[in-house]
C-alpha positions in Angstrom: 41.0 40.2 -18.1 40.8 37.2 -15.8 37.6 38.6 -14.2 36.0 39.1 -17.7 36.9 35.5 -18.7 35.6 34.1 -15.4 32.3 36.1 -15.7 31.9 34.8 -19.3 32.3 31.2 -18.2 29.8 31.6 -15.4 27.2 33.2 -17.7 27.7 30.5 -20.3 27.3 27.8 -17.6 24.1 29.4 -16.3 22.7 29.5 -19.9 23.5 25.8 -20.4 21.9 24.6 -17.2 18.8 26.8 -17.2 15.5 24.9 -17.6 11.8 25.6 -17.4 11.5 29.3 -16.4 13.2 29.8 -13.0 14.2 26.1 -12.5 17.9 25.2 -12.7 19.3 21.8 -13.3 22.9 21.3 -12.1 24.3 18.5 -14.3 26.6 15.9 -12.8 30.2 15.4 -13.9 31.6 11.9 -14.6 35.1 10.5 -14.8 36.1 6.9 -15.8 38.5 5.7 -13.1 38.7 1.9 -13.4 37.8 -0.9 -15.8 34.2 -2.2 -15.5 33.7 -5.0 -13.0 30.8 -7.5 -13.3 31.7 -9.9 -10.5 30.6 -9.5 -6.9 27.4 -8.4 -5.2 28.4 -4.7 -4.7 27.2 -2.5 -7.5 28.9 0.7 -6.3 28.9 3.2 -3.5 27.6 6.7 -2.6 30.0 9.2 -1.2 28.5 12.1 0.9 30.5 15.3 0.8 30.0 17.4 3.9 30.5 20.9 2.4 31.5 23.9 4.4 29.2 24.9 7.2 26.8 27.7 6.3 27.3 27.3 2.6 24.7 24.6 1.7 27.4 22.7 -0.1 26.6 19.1 0.9 26.7 17.0 -2.3 26.4 13.3 -3.2 28.7 11.4 -5.5 28.4 7.8 -6.9 30.9 5.3 -8.1 29.6 2.5 -10.3 31.7 -0.7 -10.4 29.8 -2.0 -13.4 31.0 0.9 -15.5 34.1 2.0 -13.6 32.7 5.6 -13.7 32.8 8.0 -10.8 30.0 10.6 -10.9 30.0 13.9 -8.9 26.9 15.7 -7.6 24.4 13.1 -8.7 21.7 14.2 -6.3 21.3 17.7 -7.8 20.8 16.3 -11.3 18.3 13.7 -10.2 16.3 16.1 -8.0 16.3 19.5 -9.9 13.2 20.8 -8.0 14.7 20.4 -4.5 15.6 23.9 -3.2 19.3 24.1 -2.1 19.7 20.4 -3.0 20.9 18.4 0.0 21.6 21.4 2.3 24.1 22.3 4.9 26.7 19.8 6.2 26.3 16.1 5.2 27.3 14.3 8.3 26.4 10.6 7.7 24.9 8.3 5.1 23.5 4.8 5.5 21.5 2.4 3.3 18.7 0.2 4.7 16.6 -1.9 2.4 15.7 0.1 -0.8 16.2 3.5 0.8 19.3 5.6 1.6 19.4 8.0 4.5 21.7 11.1 4.5 22.1 13.0 7.7 22.2 16.8 7.0 23.4 18.2 10.3 23.0 22.0 10.1 19.9 21.8 7.9 18.4 19.7 10.7 16.9 16.8 8.7 17.4 13.3 7.3 17.1 13.1 3.5 15.6 9.8 2.4 16.1 8.8 -1.2 15.7 5.8 -3.4 18.9 3.8 -3.6 18.5 2.8 -7.3 17.3 6.2 -8.7 18.7 8.7 -6.2 15.2 10.3 -6.2 14.0 12.2 -3.2 11.4 10.3 -1.1 11.1 12.4 2.1 12.8 14.8 4.5 12.5 13.9 8.2 13.2 16.8 10.5 15.6 16.1 13.4 17.3 19.0 15.1 21.1 19.1 14.9 21.2 15.4 13.8 24.5 13.6 13.7 24.7 9.9 13.0 22.5 6.8 12.3 22.2 3.1 13.2 19.6 0.6 12.1 18.0 -2.4 13.8 14.9 -4.5 13.0 13.1 -2.0 10.8 14.0 1.0 12.9 16.4 3.9 12.3 18.1 5.5 15.2 19.4 9.1 14.9 21.7 10.8 17.4 20.8 14.5 18.0 22.6 17.4 19.8 19.0 18.7 20.4 19.9 22.3 20.7 21.3 25.0 18.3 24.6 24.7 16.5 26.7 26.7 19.0 29.4 26.3 21.7 27.6 26.8 25.0 28.7 25.7 28.5 25.0 25.2 29.2 24.1 23.3 26.0 21.2 21.0 26.5 21.4 17.2 26.8 21.0 15.2 23.6 18.7 12.5 22.5 18.3 9.6 20.1 15.2 9.6 17.8 13.7 6.3 16.5 12.1 6.3 13.0 10.1 3.5 11.5 11.7 2.7 8.1 8.4 1.7 6.6 6.3 4.8 7.5 9.3 7.1 7.9 7.6 8.6 10.9 9.3 9.4 14.3 8.1 6.8 16.8 10.1 7.3 20.0 12.8 9.5 21.6 15.2 8.8 24.5 17.4 11.3 26.3 21.1 10.3 26.4 24.2 12.3 27.1 25.5 15.6 25.9 26.1 16.0 22.2 25.8 12.3 21.2 27.7 11.0 18.2 28.0 7.5 16.7 26.1 4.4 17.8 26.2 0.6 17.6 23.5 -2.0 18.4 24.1 -5.4 20.1 22.0 -7.8 22.1 18.9 -5.5 22.1 20.9 -2.5 23.3 21.9 0.7 21.6 25.3 2.1 22.6 25.7 5.9 22.2 29.0 7.8 22.3 28.5 11.1 24.1 30.9 13.9 23.3 29.8 17.0 25.2 31.7 18.9 22.5 29.5 22.1 22.9 30.3 22.3 26.6 34.1 22.5 26.2 36.1 22.2 28.4 33.5 20.3 30.4 33.2 17.4 27.9 31.0 14.4 28.5 32.9 11.1 29.0 30.1 8.5 28.8 28.5 5.9 26.6 24.8 5.7 27.1 23.3 2.2 27.0 19.7 2.2 25.8 17.3 -0.8 26.1 15.6 -1.0 22.7 12.5 -2.7 24.0 11.6 0.0 26.5 13.7 2.7 24.8 15.1 3.9 28.0 18.6 4.7 29.1 19.6 1.9 31.5 23.2 2.8 32.1 26.0 5.2 31.5 29.5 3.8 31.0 32.4 6.2 31.9 35.0 5.9 29.1 36.9 9.0 28.0 36.2 12.6 27.2 34.8 13.9 23.9 33.8 10.5 22.4 33.0 10.2 18.7 33.5 6.9 16.7 32.1 3.4 17.5 32.6 0.1 15.9 31.8 -3.4 17.1 33.5 -6.7 16.2 32.1 -10.2 16.0 33.0 -11.0 19.6 30.8 -8.1 20.8 33.7 -5.8 21.8 32.9 -2.2 21.2 35.7 0.1 20.1 35.0 3.8 20.9 37.3 6.7 20.2 38.0 9.8 22.2 39.1 13.0 20.6 40.7 14.3 23.9 40.8 18.0 24.7 43.4 19.0 22.0 45.7 20.2 24.8 47.0 17.7 27.4 44.6 14.8 27.0 45.4 13.0 23.8 43.0 11.1 21.5 42.6 7.5 22.5 40.8 4.2 21.7 38.9 2.3 24.3 37.2 -1.1 24.4 33.9 -1.9 26.0 32.8 -5.5 26.6 29.1 -5.5 25.6 28.5 -8.6 27.8 29.4 -6.8 30.9 29.0 -3.2 29.7 32.4 -2.4 31.2 35.6 -0.8 29.8 38.2 -3.6 29.4 41.0 -1.9 27.5 42.7 1.5 26.9 44.8 1.1 23.8 46.6 4.4 23.7 46.0 4.8 20.0 44.8 8.1 18.6 41.8 7.6 16.2 39.8 10.1 14.2 38.0 7.6 11.9 37.8 3.8 11.8 36.3 1.0 9.8 35.7 -2.6 10.9 36.5 -5.3 8.4 36.3 -8.9 9.7 38.6 -8.9 12.8 40.6 -5.9 11.5 40.0 -2.3 12.5 41.4 0.1 9.9 41.9 3.6 11.3 43.6 7.0 10.9 44.1 9.9 13.2 44.3 13.6 12.5 45.2 14.8 16.0 45.2 18.6 16.3 47.2 20.2 19.2 46.6 23.8 20.3 50.0 23.6 22.0 51.8 23.2 18.8 49.1 24.5 16.4 49.7 21.5 14.2 48.2 18.1 13.2 49.8 14.8 13.8 48.5 12.3 11.1 48.8 8.5 11.5 47.4 5.4 9.9 47.1 1.8 11.1 45.3 -1.6 11.3 44.3 -3.2 14.7 43.7 -6.9 15.3 40.5 -6.6 17.4 40.8 -10.1 18.8 44.1 -9.6 20.6 43.8 -5.7 20.7 47.3 -5.4 19.0 48.3 -3.3 16.1 49.0 -5.3 12.9 50.7 -2.4 11.2 51.3 1.3 11.6 50.2 1.9 8.0 47.8 0.6 5.5 49.0 2.7 2.6 52.3 1.1 1.5 53.4 3.0 -1.6 54.0 6.4 -0.1 50.7 7.9 -1.5 49.8 9.1 2.1 52.3 11.9 1.5 49.9 13.4 -1.1 47.0 13.4 1.3 46.7 16.7 3.2 43.8 15.9 5.6 42.4 12.3 5.6 38.7 12.8 6.2 36.9 9.6 5.2 37.6 5.9 5.3 35.9 2.7 4.1 36.8 -0.8 3.0 35.0 -2.7 0.4 33.8 -5.9 2.2 34.2 -8.0 -0.9 37.3 -6.7 -2.8 39.0 -5.4 0.4 39.8 -2.2 -1.5 40.6 0.7 0.8 39.1 4.1 0.2 40.5 7.3 1.8 39.1 10.8 1.3 41.2 14.0 1.4 39.5 17.2 2.6 42.7 19.2 1.7 42.2 22.6 3.4 38.4 22.1 3.9 37.7 24.9 1.4 38.7 23.6 -2.0 37.5 20.4 -3.8 38.5 17.2 -2.1 39.8 13.9 -3.4 39.0 10.2 -3.1 41.7 7.6 -3.3 41.2 3.9 -4.0 43.9 1.5 -2.8 44.4 -2.2 -3.4 44.1 -4.5 -0.3 47.9 -4.3 0.0 47.9 -0.5 0.1 48.9 0.4 -3.5 47.2 3.3 -5.2 44.6 2.0 -7.7 42.9 5.2 -8.7 42.3 8.7 -7.6 39.8 11.4 -8.6 38.2 14.7 -7.4 35.1 14.5 -5.2 33.2 17.3 -3.6 33.9 19.7 -0.8 35.0 17.8 2.3 34.3 14.2 1.2 33.8 11.9 4.1 31.0 9.3 4.3 30.5 6.1 2.3 27.5 3.7 1.7 27.9 0.6 -0.4 25.1 -0.3 -2.9 24.4 -4.0 -3.4 23.0 -5.5 -6.6 
């Protein structure tokens, strides 16, 4: 009986969304989550859901402060003719000017769409693309270069430069193995190299690229399996290491961008982090193959004195509901804290909104593996 009911629901849904011969429109789903807010310069934010690898399940959600409504899968509805919608594994999203850029890792391209309308503008092919950074009209995309596969002989990665006006690739520079996040400071691009495909022979360097000549001018030895990067107002670069999941734990390092040298090893595990003023919000989901379990922690770091302010930024016990924290952002105006929950990576995830003092404000369902935020300004 359950199978018959399920089939009936699916057939009814397909009938409702069918449109113009073979074309199908997948309608978005909206939920009011908070009272409308008219003050401030931030209109809302996009949330990119990664989706399980190989399933073409990357989706885009949108929260509108002016209405207090959270909308799921807005991209599919706004772009009904795009085959397979966003594609396979949404890895990063950034806004620069009037355009938004979504990095679709396993579909090997950057989706460019209009910030206001969510309408597709262009797809830019970049193999095994990972993360983005912007500077003076240019977009920088880190790329693993080779196929998506563990390989002790995996090729060295590169960073592609794209002109944000023409949306054409202009230059490329070779960096380290399997490069991840990047930051820009004083005319230099800093790239965290992971070497994740070459396990157990991880990379342990940060590449320093001169943006004028677009050449790698230095490699800074930091820690193995690097991932996240954030920079504070003093020019200190915070870079996280995932470790080897056995005997080398996750860690957080500090690079002085004036000297391009490592100045601090903070002995703090970090999976994701967000810089807000002088405070670095972070959480860690540290997997151990020795115990076959995760160790989950949260905290805030004072980046001026390199000391932890607190061991938690959720103060009402809601963190006990979060199975796997997988995305983190802080509203730069309201200081609201947003945390995503990937749950078991298969079912629908959640997004939580907390007040600046860590109390739950609202919660709603997102997509599959929600993880990446981009704020939209009025």
